[in-house]
N, C-alpha and C positions, 0 to 999 in steps of 0.2 A: 731411502723411502722406497717401498715396494711399488713395482710398475702396476698401475691399475688394470692393465690388460691381463697380467698374470692372475690377479684376484678374480676378475671377470670370467676367467676360464674354469673356476671352480663351480660355477652354476651348472647344475644338471640339466639334461634335456627336459623340456616341459612334459613329454610323455611320461618320463620316469617319475617326475614330481607328482603328476596326476595319479599314476598307479599307486604311489606310496600313500598319498592322502586318501585315496578312495578306499583303501584297505583300513585306514584309521578312522575314516568318516564314511561309513558304507551307506548312510541314508541321504548323503548330500547329492543334490542335483548336479549331473556331470557339467552342463554349461556353466552353472554358477561357480562350481569348483574350479573350473578352468579360468574363469574370469578372476576369482580370488587369488589363485596361484600367480597368474600373470601379473596382478596388481603388486604382490609381494616381491616378485622378481624385479619388477620395475622400481620399487623402493630400494631394493638392495643395489641395482645398478647405479641409481642416482646418488646413493650414499658413497659408493666407491668413487665415482667421478668427481664428487665434491671433496674428496680427500678425507672423509670422515673414517674413523676406526671401525672396521667391521670384523666379525668372526668368520674366518674362512671356513669353518666346520658348521656354520649355522644351519645349512641345508640338511645336514645329517643328523641333527639333534632334535629334541622335542620342541625347541623353540620355533622352528618353522611350521610345524603342524599347528601349534597354538596360534601362531600369527595367521594362518589360513583360516582357522576357526573364527577368529576376530574379523577377518576380511569378509568371510561369508556372511557374518551378522551385518556388516556394513553394506554389502551389495543388496542384501535383502531388506534393509531399513527403508521405509518409504521416504521419498524426498520431501513430499508435502505433508508435514507433520506440525503439530502445535509446538510452539516454543515459549520460553519465558522472555518478554521483552524488557530487559533492564537498560535499554539505550536512553530512556528518557524521551525518545521521539514518539509521541502518541499516535501519529498517523504515519507509521513507517512503511514506505512503499515496498521495500524488500521483505517486510514481515506482514504484508496483508492489509495495510491501512487501517480503517476503522474496525476495532473488535465488535463483534455482533453482540447484541443484547441476548439475554436468556431466551426471550420469546422467539427471536429469529433463529437461534441455534435449534431449538425444539421444532421450529417449522421446517428447517432443512432436513432434520431426522425424519419428520413426518411424511415428507414427500420422496424419500430416497428410494422407495419401491414404486408401485403404481400410484398415481396421483392425478387430481384434476388439473389439467393443463389447457387443452383446447376444446373442452366440452362444457356445455351448460350443466351444472350439478344437478339440476332439477329435471330438465327435459332430456338430457343425454345427447342433445344436438350439438353439432360443431359450433364453436364460439371463438372469439378472439381471446388469446391467451393472457393478455394484460388488462382485460376489461375491468376487473375489480380494482386493480391498482390504479388504473386511470381515474376511476371514480373517486378513490381516496385522495389522489393528487389534486383533483379539482377542488374537493371539499377543503383540503388543507391550504391550498394557495389561491383559490378564487379564480383559477383559470377556466376557460371554456372547455378545454380538451387537453388531453395528456397522452403520452405513449412512452414506451421504454425500449431502449436497445441495450447492447452488451457493455458499452463503456462510453465516456464523454468524447473520446476521439471519434468513435463511430457516430455519435450524435452530431458532432460538428460536420463530419463528412456528409451525413444524411441531410442535414438542414441546408447546407449549401448546395448540394446536388439537387435537391427537390425544389428549391426556391429561386436558385440563381444560376444554374447551369447555362452557359452560353451568354451570360450577362455580366455586368460589372458589379462588383461588391466594394462599396466605399468603406474604408477602415483607416483609422489613425495610425501613423507610423509608430507612435509610441505604444501601440497595442499589438505589434507583430510579434507575438511572444513565441518562445521555444520552451516546451515543457520537457519532462524526462523522456529518455529514449530517443532524442533527437526529432520529436514530433514538432514541426514548425507550422505556424499559421500560413505562411505563403505556400508551403508545400501541399497542405491539405486543400487549399484554395485552388491550386493547379489541378489536384487529383479530382476535385469535384466538377471540373469543367467551367468554373466561374473565373472571371478575370479580376485580379486585384487592382483597385484603384487607391493608391496610398494618398492620404491628405495630411497637412500639418507637418510638424517636425517631431523629433523624438521626444521633446519635453513639452511642447506647447501645440495644441490643436484647438481651433476655434469653430464655432458654428458656421461662420462664413466659408471655412475651408470645405465643409460638407456641401454647402449651397453651391459653390462654384464647380463642384465635381459632378452634381446631379445632371444627368442628360437622358436621352431617349433609351440608352442601352443600360441604365442603372437598374440592377435587379434587387439590391438590398443595401440598406445602411447597417453596418455591423459594428457592435461594441463588444470588446473582448476584456474581461476582468483579468488584469495581470496577476494571476493568483500566486506566481512564485517569485515576484519581485516587488518592490515598492519604490516609487520615484518620488522624491521630495525636492524642496527648493523652488526654483522658478519654473513652475509647471501649471498647466491648465488643460482641461479637456471638457467637451460638452457632457452634460449628464445624460442618462438614458431618457429622461423625459424631454430634454431638448431634442434628441434624435426622434423620439416618437412624434412630437409636435411637427418637426420638419418633414418626417415621412408622410405624415397625413396630409400636409399642405401640398406635397408633390406626388402623392399617390405611390409611394414607395414603401415596401414592407421594411420592418426593422427587426433584426435578430440581435440577441444578446447571449454570448457564450459566458455564462457566469462562473462556470468552472467548479468552484469548491463546494457549492451546493448547500449552504446554510439555509434551511427550509423556511425559518421565521427568525425574527430577531431574538437572540438569546443573551440574557444578561449575565454572562460568565466571561471573565477575563481569559484570554486576549481577544474575544469576539465581538466587543462592543461596537466596533466600527465596520465590521464585515458586512458586505451587501447580502441581502437575503432574498430568496425567491418570491415570497409573498409581496414584498415591496416592489419588486421588479414587475410582477404581473399587474399590479395596480396602475403602473405607468401606461398600460395599454400596449405594450410591445407585442408584436406578432408572434414571435417564437423565442422561447428562452430555453437553453439547455445546460445541464449541469451534471456533476458526478454524483453517484449514489454511495460511494464508499469513502468520502472525505467528511465534511461537516454535516452531511445528512445522517451519518452513522450506520449506513446499511451495507449491503454487499456491492461488489462491483457492478455498476450499471451506468448507463447514459440516459438521463431523463429529459423528455421534451415536454414543455407546457406552453399553452398560449391560446391563440385564436382557433376556433374549430377548422376554418379553411386552411390554415397553416399546418396544423397537425395532420389534417387529412391529406395534404399534399406529401408530407413525410411518410405517412403509412402507405400511400399508393406507390411510392418509388421502389423500383426492383431492389435497391440496396437494403430495404427495411427487413425483408426476409433473411438476407445474409447476416444481418446485424442483430437479430432477435436473441434475447437471453434465454437461458434454459430454466427448467423447473426449479433447481435449487436456488438460483438467484431470485426468481420471481417469488418464491415462498419466503425467502429472508426479507426481501424488500416489502412485501405485504405486511408481514409481521412488525417491521420496524415502523411502517407508517400507521399501523394500528396503535402503536405505543403513542405516536404524536396525537392521534385522534383522541385516545383516552386521557391525555393530558393537554388540553387546548391552550392552557395559560401556564406561564412560568417555564422552568427548566425541565424537559422531559427526562425521566430516568434511564438515560442511555449511557453506556460505559465511558464514552469520551467526555461528556459533560460532568459525569460523576468524578472522573480522574481529575479534571481541571478544578473542581470545586473542593477537593480534599484540603483541608487546613494545613498550612505549612507546619504548625506546631505538631500536629498528629504525625506527619511524615518524619520530622526530626526525631520525635520520641521513638517511632518504629525503627529508624535507622540506627539509633544508639543501641536499642535492644539487639538488633541483627548484628551490629558490629561486635558487641560483647560476646555473642555466641561464636562468631568466627574466631575471635581471640582465644576463647577458651579451648576450642577443639582443633585449631590448626596452628602452624608456626608463622602464619602470614602476619605482616604489618598492616594494621587496619585503623582508619579514622573516618569520621563523618565529615563530609563537606557539603555546604549549601551551594547550590548551582543555579543556572539560568537555563530554562528550557524553551523549545520552539515546537510548534505543532508538527512541522514536516508535511510532505506531500504538496508543497505549494499552497498551503493554507495559512492565511494571516501571517504573511512574510514579515520578518523583522519585528513582530510582536512577541515580547518575552512573557514568561511566567516563571515564578520561583519553583525550584526543585531541591531535592537533597539526595546525596548519593553516599553510599558506602564505598570508600576508596581503599584499595588494597594492593600490595605487591609482596614479593617474597624473595628473600635473599638467594634462594637456590635456583631461581629462574627468571625469566623476563615477563613483562606484562603481556606481550604478544603471546607467549607460550600459555600463559594463564587463561588468556581469552580463548585460545584454540582448545584448551582442555574444557572449558565451560561450553563451548559450541558443540563438542563431541559427546557431551554427557546425556543423560537421560533423566529428565528431560533436557533438551538443548537450551542453553542460556546465551543470549546475545547481549553483550555489554558494550561499553565504549572505552577507549584508552586515551588518557590525557596526562602528559608529563610523566610517562612511564609508570602510570598507575591504572589499574582496571577500575572503572567506576560503574558500580551498580546503582542505577537510578531507580528510586522507589515509586515515583509518581506513575510510571508506566507499568508497574506491577500491581495487579489486583490485590486487595487486602487478603483474600483467601489463597493467594499464591506466595505470600511471604515466607511461610514455613517450608513450602516446597523449594523455593529459592535458596533458603539457607541450607537446607540438606544437600541440594545439588552443589553449592559452593564448597561445602565441607568435603564432600565426595571428591571433588576436583582437586583439592589441596592436600588432603589427609596424607598421601603417600609421598609428599615432597619432604626433603630433609629438614632438619632444624628441630629445635626443642618446642613442644607445644606449652603454652602458658598455662 
């Protein structure tokens, strides 16, 4: 076996490689060219150290320049680009959570240059940037006032900082959640300057536990919707209405971190039992906050609604300016809320709800047609599987809905390698792997993307060995 150090010595100096590639690629930016060359040298070194077979003459032949061309394309390719989500997870945090409706996408494009943000469109005078959105939120939820920040973690920090800094916040032990990214309720409580007063046990908390904790230092009674888990069995917890009645009787404000942000009750599975904002507002809670990019179906945002004095306290806090959203999010959120206003009853025509409502029989038929094409045009082994889906992003945990996937593998390679090819394609395709098969879930693929997905899959598999059927 050749000594790896001997093979590594054949790597030319970086300056020599840059000179050679600059001659072959005269229009390439030198910094990008240098990055691409270093990327290819790093790949070569890794292959040698892993014991893989390498061509010692590779740097001298045309293959190296071709590889650098490919690397140049990779380093110039935007990281934030659209993908085809074939994972079956409809609110995929890694892929941007809720897909925006056409109206929101058009609104983002419309404000990409100059746009109305903090001026009154008629007078031209300075104005609040979220004033129209606040009115829409009040109309849609029945709240007295509303405002918007950049995400729900920010809304939580702002609400606690504005209303309970230096005071105690009473919260059930069963609601001390940790969400993605290590964001823990006890940590944000500490960051806000409030002191956490835990009551009850993990699985059972009673109204009397809150009563016993209220004292002169109490700044808020807090309810947290456990968005990313579900507790079953021997459990109990006071309702939001219970806490509101208790808060009123003791002169203590009540806050509710609703999290997933279902704006109103929606009769679509699996959302039948999900708490909604409108119902929460009707209890009289002082301040309610939730995400914009989950079940509301809008862009990333943290939305606060409730009583005028509570919202005003949040807006006056110094953190408010640090957490405010930009024009792109404001435009997308406003457009999404206008869809709700245009459809005050029933299921609004938003992509998430439309995907959930797709009949299983339609998906199965589409999957069979899709699978037949892959079998015709590649040597992959393909079959259709009915599956079980989950929403993702901590919404409606443990609530399932039916799905269907085109499952494939290939004798010439592994499922991981196929998935990597799909992610590297144009467009990028994100799928999932189960039992050494790549699963392409169709419920998270829009109907007008099915042909694009099929073409991308064929392109990723066509050059693999084997006889096409």
